[in-house]
C-alpha positions as MATLAB code, in Angstrom:
seq = 'XXXXXXXXXXXXXXXXXXXXXXXXXXXXXXXXXXXXXXXXXXXXXXXXXXXXXXXXXXXXXXXXXXXXXXXXXXXXXXXXXXXXXXXX';
ca = [
      -6.800  -15.973  -15.080;
      -3.693  -17.365  -13.653;
      -2.038  -15.423  -10.683;
       1.196  -13.672  -10.717;
       4.134  -15.809   -9.930;
       6.678  -13.687  -10.858;
       8.468  -11.697   -8.064;
       9.333   -8.862  -10.501;
       5.674   -8.522  -11.743;
       4.169   -9.079   -8.424;
       6.564   -6.157   -7.190;
       5.346   -3.892  -10.086;
       1.429   -4.759   -8.919;
       2.456   -4.044   -5.765;
       3.790   -0.403   -6.184;
       1.348    0.422   -8.908;
      -1.308   -0.150   -6.212;
       0.285    1.540   -3.440;
       0.492    4.659   -6.180;
      -2.985    4.107   -6.642;
      -3.968    4.393   -3.023;
      -1.513    7.532   -2.828;
      -2.952    9.360   -5.509;
      -6.792    8.682   -4.937;
      -6.134    9.532   -1.015;
      -4.152   12.552   -0.676;
      -6.500   14.092    1.869;
      -7.032   10.892    3.812;
      -2.958   10.490    3.922;
      -2.386   13.995    5.429;
      -5.197   13.781    8.036;
      -3.853   10.430    8.899;
      -0.479   11.217    8.990;
      -1.160   14.585   11.316;
      -3.272   12.914   13.560;
      -1.335    9.735   13.932;
      -4.398    7.969   12.582;
      -3.286    6.751    8.803;
      -4.067    3.029    9.054;
      -7.610    3.973   10.741;
      -7.787    6.658    7.467;
      -6.977    4.312    5.100;
      -9.075    1.116    6.274;
     -11.293    0.364    3.525;
      -8.702    1.295    1.033;
      -5.935   -1.117    2.608;
      -8.413   -3.651    3.254;
      -9.556   -3.856   -0.490;
      -6.011   -3.345   -1.721;
      -4.788   -6.480    0.116;
      -7.925   -8.699   -0.958;
      -7.138   -7.326   -4.931;
      -3.497   -8.491   -3.927;
      -4.597  -12.071   -2.702;
      -6.641  -12.435   -5.846;
      -3.945  -11.557   -8.438;
      -0.563  -13.029   -6.604;
       0.265  -16.771   -6.076;
      -0.366  -17.673   -2.648;
       3.314  -18.395   -2.665;
       4.425  -14.951   -3.017;
       1.889  -13.492   -0.789;
       3.186  -16.061    1.913;
       6.916  -15.331    1.580;
       7.264  -11.671    0.918;
       5.999   -8.144    2.286;
       6.288   -6.652   -1.378;
       2.583   -4.640   -0.844;
       3.550   -3.536    2.468;
       7.387   -2.378    1.463;
       5.261   -0.751   -1.813;
       2.949    0.812    0.642;
       5.256    1.987    2.834;
       8.208    2.921    0.239;
       5.216    5.089   -2.007;
       3.006    6.457    1.193;
       5.273    7.064    3.567;
       7.862    8.396    1.440;
       5.910   10.679   -0.595;
       4.060   12.314    2.283;
       7.697   13.172    4.109;
       6.712   16.914    3.951;
       3.486   16.251    6.140;
       3.971   17.290    9.480;
       3.187   14.527   12.151;
       3.103   13.948   16.077;
       5.462   11.135   15.762;
       8.029   12.664   13.796;
];
């Protein structure tokens, strides 16, 4: 199977992956934000997501964009604005 070489398709995949992380890890996200440990809480999920991203998206898009990181910030942080955090 060929890798995704279209930025719009890669962006859709990134948003879908970030949405999955947000949906299936709500407790980890809440705990991580409340304790200022979000990345530690999601470490395994993020590592798995990054590996999947790298396997499905062309090396050029991976190297030249931050689509996955942007989707994560937009969806996970944006959807968690209601959670109290010591960094706010």
